[in-house]
N, C-alpha and C positions, 0 to 999 in steps of 0.2 A: 570423552569426558575431559574437561579442563579443570585445573585448580591452581592455587597460588604456589603450592609446593607439595612434594611427595617425599616420604621418608624411604631412603634406600637402606634397608637393614644390613646389606652386605658391606657397604662402605661406612655405615653409621652417619651418613650425611644427608641433607635435604637436597632434592633436585628442584630447581626453580622452574616455574611455568611448565609443568609436565603435561603431556597429552597421553591419555590412556585409550587405546583402541580396543573395543569389545565387539566380538561377533557371537551372537546367540548368548550363551551363558559363560563364555570364556574370554578372558583377557588375552589378546593375541600379541600386543606390543605396547611397550611403555617407554617414554623418553621425552626430553624437551624438544620442541620444535618439529614434532612428527607431522608429516603431511596428512591431512584428513581427507579421505576419499570423498568424492562428490556424492551428494545425496545422503550423507551420513547424518543421523540425528546427533546433535551436540548438546551435552549437558554441561553447563558452566557452573562450577561450584564456587566461583568468586574467590574470596580470600581464604577459603578452607584449606586445611592440610589433609593429604591422603596418606594412609599407611596400609600395609598388608593386613589381611584378616588376622585377628588375634586368636591365640589358642589358649584355652584355660584347661590345665591338666588336672584340676581337682574341683569338680562340681557335684551338686546334688540337686538337679533340676526338679526332681519330683517332690522335694521337701519344701513345703510352705506351711509354717506354723505361726500361731499368734504369739506375740511377745508377752506372755503371761506365765505365771507359775504352772509348770506341768504342761506347757503348750505342746510339746512333742507327744506326750502320752495322749492328750486329748485328740490330737490329729489322728493317732493310730486307731482310736476306738470310735471316733465320730464320723470319719470321712470314708466314703465308699471308694472302691478302686476306680470307678468312673470319675469321681470328683478329683482324685489324685492325678489321673491322667490329664484331665482338663487343666488343672493347675500347672502340671508340668508343661503343657503346650503353651500356656501363658508365659511361664518362665523362659521357655525356649525362645519365644518371639522376642521378649525383652533382652535376652542375652545376645541374640543375633543383631538386634538394632543398636546394641551397645558396642558393636564392632567385633564380636567373637564369632568366627566362622567355623570353628571346630572346638568341641569340648570332650573331655574324658570324664564321663560321669561315673564316679566311683562309689556306687551303691545307692539304691533308690529309697532307703529309709522306710521300709515296711509297705511298699506299694506293689508287692508281688512281682509281676513281670511287666508292669505297665510301661517301664522305660523302654523295653523292647518294642512295644507298640508305638510309642512316640518316635523312637529312632526310625522305624520303618515308615511311619506316616510322613516324616520329614523327607525321607529319601524319595517317597512317591509324590512329593509336592502337595500333599493334602493340608499341611500346616507349615507355618514359617518357623524356621529354627536352624541352628548350626548343625553341621555334621556331628553325630554323636557316636562315641565309643562307650558302650554301656556295660556295667558289671552286675546288674540286677540286684539280687537280695543281699549280697555280702555274707560272710561267714564269720561267726563269733563263738566264743566259748559260752556254754550255758551259764546264765547269770551275769555275764560280763558285757552286756549292752542293753540299750533301752528296750522295754521300760524297766525302770528301777523303782523300788519302794512300793510295789503293788502287794495286795493281799494274797497270801499263799492259797486261799480258798478259791480264788478266781481261776478257772480253767480256760484253756484255749484262748488266752489273751493274745492279740496281735503283737508281733515283735518287730523291732527295727531291723533285725538281721536274722539269718537262718542259724539257729543255735545247734552246736554239735558238742559231743563229749566222746573222746576216743578216736583212734585212727580210722576205724571203719565208718563211723558216722561222718567224719571229715571227708573221707574219700567219696561217700555217697552224695554229700552235699555238692562237692565239686562236680561230680558227674551229672547230677541233676541240672545244675546251672549251665554247664557246658552243653548239655543236650538241648537246652532251650535256645541256644544260639548267642550266648554272651560274646562280647568282644574281648573281655578280660575278666579276671576274678578279683574280688576285693576281700581281704581277710584282716581280722583284727588280732594282732600279736600281743596287745596289752590294752589296758585301760588305765587305772591308776597304778597297777602293777602288771607284770607279765601274766598272760592268761593261757592261750594255747601253747602246748609243748612244741618243741622242735619237731618231733615226729609227726604231730598233727599238722603243723605248718608244711612240713616236707611233702606229705602225701597229697595235700591240696595243690601245692606248686608243681609236683610231678605230674599230676593228672592234667593240669593246665598246659604244661609244656609239651606233653604228649599230643595235645590237641592244637599245638602251635599258638597258644594264647599266653599272655603275660599275666603276672599277678602283682597287684598293688597291695602293700601291707601297711596298715595303720600301725605305727610304732613310735611312741613318744619317749619311752624310757630307754636308758642305755641297754639294759638287759633284753628288752623287747626287740630293740634294733639288732642286737647280736644274734638273737634267736632267729629273726627273720632272715638275716644274711646267711646264717648257717644252713637254713632250709632252702636257700636259692631264690630269694625275693628279687623281683625285677625293679621295684621301686619302693622307697620308704616314704610314707606319707606323714607329714608333720615333723617328727623328729625334734620337737621343741626342747626336750630335756637331754638331748644328746651331749655327751662330753667329747673332748677332743679325740680320744681314742676311738670312739664310735664313729665319728665323722671321718677319721682317717681310714677306718675299715670300710666305710661306704665307698670312699675314693678308690681304695685298693681293689675292691670287688667290681668296680665299674658299674655300680648301681646308681640309679637316679634318685636324687633327694627332691621331694616336692614339699617345700617348707610351709606353705599356706599361712604366711604371715598376715595376710589380709583379714583372716578371722580374728586374730588377736587385736588388730586395729579396730575391728567392728565391736569387739567385746569392750574395749576401752570406751568407745563412744556410747555404748548402751548400758554401761555400768549403772546399777540402781542407786548406789551410794558411794561416798568417798572412799571407804575402806576397800570395796570391791574394785573401784577404779584404780587405786594404788596397787592392788594385787595384779591386775591385768597389765598395768604399765610396766611393772617389774618383769612380768613374763615376756612382754614385747621387747623390752630392752635386752633381756637375756638371749632371746631368739636372734635379735639383730647382731649381737656380738659374735654369735656362732656363724 
């Protein structure tokens, strides 16, 4: 494969006129002016730039909802698991073609274990998509995740995450998901305010670590972040409202912060009115300063 330039991420510089030698499904050599073996098929990308496959550390490939009021809730109650899996396959293909060759899919938003099936189908070459590390159902406190605002008379309503209350329910949820073959666990330490207790978070994280799996923790509030770190979290997802002390604690603990600023940019673009747009612009500016 030839191109005009290639980004060398180690040096931070472009390599002019690179040649990329590929055997089967492996890149075996990269560099300028490499000799091309006789009989090799040559793909000339012209003036294009080539870069290594991107990695997205926070995705929800199984989530496709209409941009209408209660779109999330409507998806939960109107779409079958088969539909969700097929939508996930479409999102996976689009993600791969956008240049992302690996994703960390941190919770499938109420599609059961369909993300496990999608991950395995990609590995088997049945569908196009990036390598997937999946967290399946996610774990949240009762009443602290979608759907919100539903009638209390409605029973057995699908939920966006697996709800738990208490240490033993948290332990059971972690074990159930680990038993299904997750690559990591996703847990919600807060929503508008802290939700799961440190003890509930700790037992989930302990179960994951015993199974040699890591735990991604949704934590946007300073207290939620502190609780997650006290419980042994491997990564903090979002962290948009973290203060300086919380950020310093993340650094001291050697925990990864996955800031997901892209969603704030999307919310600015999709804001339905000027007031909402101003609110999201302020949130985006605050996240940028941190």
